[in-house]
N, C-alpha and C positions, 0 to 999 in steps of 0.2 A: 497814721495808717496802721490798721490791725492786720495781723497775720495768723491764719489758722493752719496748723500742721496736720496733715492727713496721712494716717498710716495706710500703706498700700502694699499688697503682696507682689513680690518680684515674680515675673513670669518669663519663661524661656522664650526668646525670640530667635528664630532661625532665618538667616539670610545668607547670601553668597559671601564667601570669605572676604572679598574685596569691598564689600559694602556692609561690614559688621557695624551695627548701630552702637553709639556710645551708651554705656551702662550708667544709670543714675547713681549719684553719690549722696543724694539727700532725699527727703520726703517731698511729696507734693505740698505746695502752700497756695493759699488763696489770699491775695492782697486786695484789701478794700481801698479804692481810690475814689476821687471825686466824680470821675466820669466813667468808671468801669471797674470790673472785677477781673483780675488777672490770675489765672491758674499757671503756676510755673514750677520748674524743677531744675536742680543743678546737676552738672556732670563734671567729673574731675575734681582735683583738689587745688587749693590756693598755691601759687598765684595764677594757675592756668585753669580757671573755672569757666565753663561754658554753660549757658542757661537757655532753656526754651520756655516760652510763655504763650498762653492762649487767652485771648481777650474777646469773648463774644460780646457784640454790642447788645446791651440790655433790651433795646428796641430794634426789631428787624431780624434778618437772617444772615447777617455778616459776622464773620469771626476773623479777628486779626491774629496772625501768627508772628511772634517776635522771637528773635534769637539775639543773644549777647555773647560775644566771644572776645578773648584777649587780643590786643594789637589794634593799630589804626589802619584803616583802608587807605588806598592810594589817593582818593579824593574825599573831601569833607562830606559831599553828598553826591549820590549817583543813583540813577534808576536803571535797573537791569531786568531782563526777562528771566523768569525762573520756572522750575518745574517742581511741583509738590507731589510726592508719592506716598501713598498710604498702604500700610500692611495691617492685616493679612490679605486684603483684597487685591493689592497691586495696582489700584486705580491711580491715575495721574491727573494733575490739574495744572494748567498753564496760568501764570500770573505775572504782573509787574511786581518787582521787588525793589523797595527803597533801601538804600544802604547809607548809613550815617556814621560819621566818625565822632566819637565822644572823647575829645582831647583830654578833658579833666580826669577821665578814668582810664585813658589809653585803651578804649574798647571800640569794637565795631558792632553796631546795632543794625539788624535787618528787620523789615516788616513787610508782610504781604497780607492781602485780604482774600478769604475764601467765602463763598456765598452759597445759600440754598442747601442742597443735599450734601455738597462737599463739606460745608461747615458742620453739619450734623454728624457726618461720618468721621470727621476728625476726632470728635469726642468719643468715638467707639474704637479707635485704632489701637494697635499694639506697638507700632513704630511709625515714625514720620521722617521722611527724607526731603531735603531741600537742595536742589542743584541749580546754580546760577550760570548765566551765559559766560561769565568770565572763568569758568572752570572750578569755582568754589563749590564744595559739596559737604554737607553735614547730614548725618543720620542719627536719630535719637530713639532709643527704646523708651516707650511710654506705658509701662505696666500700671495697672490699676486706674486707668483713665476714666472709666465709666463711674466708679465710685467717687473719684475726685470731682467729676462733673456735677454730681448731685450737690456737693458743697458750693460749687460755683453758682448753681442756680439759686441757692438760698441767699448767697451774697447779692445776686442781682435783684432778688425780691426786695431786700432791704434798701438797696440803692433806689429802686423805683418809688418805694414808699417815701423816701427822703425827698424825691422830686415832686411828690404829690400825685403820683400816677398809680392806679390800681394794678398790681402785678398780674391779676387775672385777665387784664386786657389782652395780653399776648395770646391767650388761649381762646378768648371770646371773639376777637376781631382778627381776620386774616391779615397778614402783613400787606399794607397798601402798596401798590406798585405805581410809581409816578408816571404821568403821561409822557414825560421826556426824561432822558438820562440826567441824573443829579449832577454829573460832571459839567453839564451845559449851563447850569444855573449860576456859575461863577466864571468870570473871565479876568484877564489881566487888567482890563479897564476898571475893575472893582477894587483894585489895590489902592487904598487911600493915599493921597499925595503926602499927607503928614507922616504916614508910616514909612513911605519911601524915603522921605527927607531924613528921617531918623534911622534908616536902615533896619527897621523893625521886621522881624520874622517870628514865626511860631505856629502853633496849632490851636485853633479854636474848636472846641467841641460844643456843638449846639444841639438843642432839643426843641422840637416845635410841635404844635397841635395841628392835626389835619381835621378840618371842619367837615360837617356832613355834606357840604356842597363841593368838597375837594380843594378848597382854597386853604392856604396856610394862615392860621390865626396867630396866637402868640408864639414868640420864639425867644429862647433864653440861652445864655452861655452857661454850661455846667463845668467847663474847664477853660480858663482864659489862656490866650496866647501870650499874655503878658503885655499886650497892647490893646487899649480900649478901642482905638480907631479900627484895628483889624477885627476885633470881636463884633463891633457894631456893624461893620461892612458885611460880615458873613450873614448875620440875620437879615440885614436889609436886602441883600441880593436874593436870599432864599424866599423871603416873603414876596418879593417882586416877581420872581420867575417860577416858583414852585407850583405845580398843578397836579392834582390827582383826580381820578374818577370819584364820584360820590361814594362815601364809605358805607359799607353794609356789613353788619356783623353776621355770625354764622347762623343766626335765626332769621336772616333776611330783613332785619330792621336797620334803619339809618343809625349811624353811630359816629362818634368822634374817635380818633386814634392819635398816636404819637409816633414820631420818628426822630432819629438822631444821625449826625454825620460829623466826621472830623475834617475840618477845613485846614489844609496845610498851606501856610503862606511862605513862599520862598521868592526872594528877589533873584532876577536873572543874573 
């Protein structure tokens, strides 16, 4: 994994005294991983370092917001309702938030997904606040976000080229919208019996081709869950149920496109 440090100018962020955002203690970094590029920054000093990260999917208009903070949560895994607030606009966004306990590091990791306009506005914000239904609240000053986002885009271009996908496709072909919600393409019945027998869990990140007729062509795993049966099941289910309208580029011509998704496998 390579890391690029990005110099950023600190900017004054004004909020109510009881909601003062954390001030960054380090520079922006862009981490190059197999399935994405994460823009992140640290707050505080060791051993009490908290981090926030932004992981825009290289394909589509989804952006994953990640926080890592010291200490373990009450449960190993929990899904809560959360509210994301952006400054200086004051806009809010409701989302499901996944909370994970990372025992090996004694950390709590949270993730939420923002889509469409909210995802774009996140990368133009000066501060970001996340409030969970359990009363947990964190606010982060994010000065220099727009300059850092340019380095993030360059990382994504490199990633797509590594997958054999032209980065210009994102500008040439509008993001295809599936006929049905992607969440309906996978069910508990798709959990492979051999994976259940071995108590296998994990996250499969898959990329697929959307053909001109709207059907899914090839599908491949760009980040393994650690279990081949789980990875294979993800692509099998998406190819079976995934449907799109015919793909048309911005010039009105038939085109192929690509999409990606993170399939989280959790046993009950």
